[in-house]
N, C-alpha and C positions, 0 to 999 in steps of 0.2 A: 543402433543404439544404446548407450550406458548412459546413465542419468541420474544427480543425485539431486536431490529435492531436501531442503530445510523449512522447516516453515510449512512440510507438508501438510498436515493436518487443520491449519488453520485457515478461514478466510479466501484469499488468494493462495494460498499453494495448494489448498482442493483441488479447485479449479483446474490449476496449474497439472498436477500428476494427473487429473481425468484427464487431459487433454493430451497429454504424453504418450498416456498408455493405449491413448484412440489412437494415436499415431505410432505404435510397437516398438515405443523406443521401453530401454528394460530398468525399468524404476527402482529405486533403491530411497527409500526415505531416513532420513535421520530424525531421532527422535528421545528423546527424555520415557524414563521407564513409567511414567506417573501422566505420559501423553495421553490423552483421548483420541481414537482412530475412527469414531464413528461416519466420520463423511468421508474415508476412504476405505475403510471397511468393508471387504471382498473384490478391493480391485486386487490382481496380481502382481504385489510389488514386493521389495522388502524389507524389514525395517530394522534398522540398525540404530544400535545401541550406545552412544557416543554423548562424552564428556568435553562443551565445547573451552573445557577451558583445559585443556589436557593435552594439546597440539598432536604425542605420540596416540590417546587412546582413539583419533580422528582418521587413524590408518586408515581401518578397516572401512571407514563411511567411503574418504575420496579416491581408495589403490582403486587405478580400473574406471574410472569414470571418464568418457567421454565431455560431459556436460553434468558444468556445478550448476546451481540457479541457487545464488540465495533469497529466499526469500524470508524466513524469520528475525524476525526483531521483533524488539519494546514496542507500544504504541502507549501504553500508562503505568506510569511506575510512580511508587510511595515516594523516593530520591531520587534526588535528579543523578547519583551517580549512578542508580541502575540505567536508563537510559545512555550512559557511555557502556556499560557494562556489556549490556544486550545489541547494541548497534554495529559499536563501535572492537571493542577485545575481542568480540566473535567471531567479527570478517577477520579483524588480525590473522586472528588463529586456526580462522578457517582456507585463509594465501599458505601463510604458513605451512603447513599440511599438503596442499596441493604443491608447494614448490617443491619439498621433500619429502615426499611419495610417490607424486603424481604432474611429473613435469614436463610429459609431454601431453597434456589435457589438450582437447580443441578450445573449448570454451569457460572460462568463471562470469557469472552473469546476477549481478549485485539489484534487487530491486531496492532502486531510494525513497525517493519521496521531493515532492518538489519542494517540501518545506525543507530540505538542505538548500535553495538558492532562497528562498523567502521570498517574499511577496513581489507585485509589480508596481512597478511608481508612474505616475498618468495613469492612461488607459491605455499600453500596448502593455503586449505578453511576453512573459520572460520566456528565452531560448535557452538551448545552448553557451548565450555567447554571454550570457549573467553570469556578472561575480556573484561568488558567492556572498549570499547580509540574510542569512537565519534569524528569524527571531525570538526560540521558543527551544530548549533546551533539544526536545528531541530534534526539529529541525541541525540544531550543531551538531548529534551526536549520529546523524546519517550523513554529514560535512563530513564529519572526521569519517565514513568508513568508505565516502567514495574518494575520500583523500587519503585511508591508505591501499585503495586499489590502481590508484592510479599512482601509486610511489613504487608499483609491484606490475605495474604494467611498461615493454613487452615480455618482459620475462615473462607474465602469467596473462591468456591473451584472452580479455574478458570486454566486457560490455555493462553498463551503470543505465538502470532504467531508472527514471525518475515520474510516475503517475500522478495526478493531481487527484479530486477526490473521487476513491473511489465506491460500489454502490454493485448493489446485484446479490444475485442468493448466497447468504448465510451472513452477512457482514451486517454486525450489530453497531453501530455508529451510526450511518443515517438510517436504520431503521427507524432510529429514536424519531429522526424528525416524517418520517412515514407515518409511524402509529401515533403520535400526532397528529397527522391528519386526518389518521379512522378517527381522532374525539375530539376535531370540529377545530383543532387549534393549533392557529399557520405560526412559530416563532420569529420573529424579524428580527434584525438585530441593528440597531440603528435607523435613523432618517434614509439612511442616502442609498444608492442600488449598488449591491455589492457584489460582481459580477467574477466568474469562477468555472475552472475546467471543468469535468464530469468523465471517468473512462468506468466502461460494464466491463463488471473482473470478465467475463467472455471475450469481452474487445482487448483489455489487458492481458491475458492470458497469451491468445493467438500473436501480438505485440513485442511480450517476453520471446514467446519460440520462433518465429522470424529474426525477429535483432541478434539470439543465439546463433542461429543455422548460417545467416549470412557472413559469406567471409570476410567484406567489406565495413563490418560490424566491432571490430577488433580491437580496441582503443578509444571508440568511442561511446558518446554519453545520447540517451536518446530520452527524450517525454514522449508517454507514450497514453495519448487524450483522443477525445470527439474535438475536431476544429471548431467545434461552437459556440459563443456566449452567454453565459447562460447567468443567475440568480436563485437565490432559495425563494423570491417570491415565486417566479417560472417554475420550479418544481413544485411546489407546496400546488398550484395550480391541474397541474398534469398529475399530479396524486391525486386530488382532489374531485377531477371526473372520471378519474379509472376507478374509486372507490366509491362514485356516482354517492358522493355525500357532500353536506354543507362542513363551511369552516367560520372561523373567524381571525381577520388577523390581527395579532400583535405588535407592533413595532417598542423592541424592546432598549430601552437609550441605555449609550456602555458603557455611563457608571451602574445602571442600576444591574447590565451584565457583567461589569469585576463584580459587586456587592453582592451576587448568587453567585457565581462564582468562588471569591473564600471565604460566605460560606460554608459551600460544600467541599472548598479544598482541607480548611479547618478538619469539620468532620469530620472526613474521612481520614485524616491524621490521628483523628485519636482513638479511630476504629481500629488503626493498621493499614489499613488498606488504598488503594489508587485512588482517585475522583475522578468520574466518569466527567465530569467538566472541575475546570480547574484555572486559575490565572492567568497563563499562557492558553488556555485553549481560547478562553474568551478572547485574550491578543488575538489570534488568529480570528477571528470569528469579528472583530470590529473593523479588520482590513478593508478596502475595494476592490483591492483587484488582485485578485487567487488568479490569475489565467496562464496560462502557456501553451506555445506553440507546440505540432506536433508536426511543421514544414518539414521537419529534416528528416524525419524516418521517413514522412509519404516520398520523400526526395531520395533518400537514400536506397530505405527498405522494398518504397513501392508500400511500405500499411498505410491503410485506409481504417478509420474503426465502423466498421456495421451497424452498429443501434445506433439510430437516434434517443433520445433522451426521454419520447415518449414509447420509443418500442425497450429498453429497459426497463427503465420502471414499469412497465407495464408485468414483463416477466417474473420482478424482483416481487412487488404489489402480488402474484398468483403464487411466488414462490413460500414465500410470508404465511398465508394463507392455506397452503394445501398443509404444512406444517405448524401451523398452531400458535404459529408467533404473534400472528394479527387473526384479530374474530368479527 
């Protein structure tokens, strides 16, 4: 089977490419000329240069593909408009290219996000029936990408995957938390318990492929997640044990978190860069419930994550150390 992967050189996309190659897929990777390919360099894949802004240039990428895995997107931007350009418009154009040049495609898979739905209310996890209520620009841009997909169904057989917080080798976001633990500091938002769902990258790509290949998953949306409830303090305790270190836990009041985020955002704006921590990231961080239910994926796809948080964290930290990210 032939698969096109966008975002193939990034964190999740590179793991997906490796898994597809291992399953004997013929893989094409849609890249830009400036894209670094270190994670998939040497794999038996074809690289296709194309412009997301031009449907006709996407022809070579989508033509003949049995599967399109749209993993690429924008998670950080210095301008809110860029979130919609990188998440909604690219999805819209890729779907248009599929409809025009590959109408017989087997499946189009969109990697969306829990943030497209928004946080849970009360103590219950969100599921696939929860109405959209995103609280950030990133979440709204992912919501629009999802709506674009749903508007093209059933003309395009598609499946939407919504992961929660993703961690694993090559990740740069949760790495900052692990690295902080390695430096004996565990930052915690507020004074209440902030519950959330996690999924390891290895489990996520297994779930993505399972959903893509399942005939009944066309037109469906799935949360792919570990089925346990966690919080950042628990993750810090697990990392501390694996690293065999000591830590100081610091609870940061919400007002101070917003202040730090505002300063970081202003400094980044002056430098013309996207801030690692900004006001919207702070808004995410003060929520008490970022839980999602993976029951639909279990019931319909038979999918369940294999790695516990302890196992996944050990694998991830070992990779960071081996590759010089963490000493």
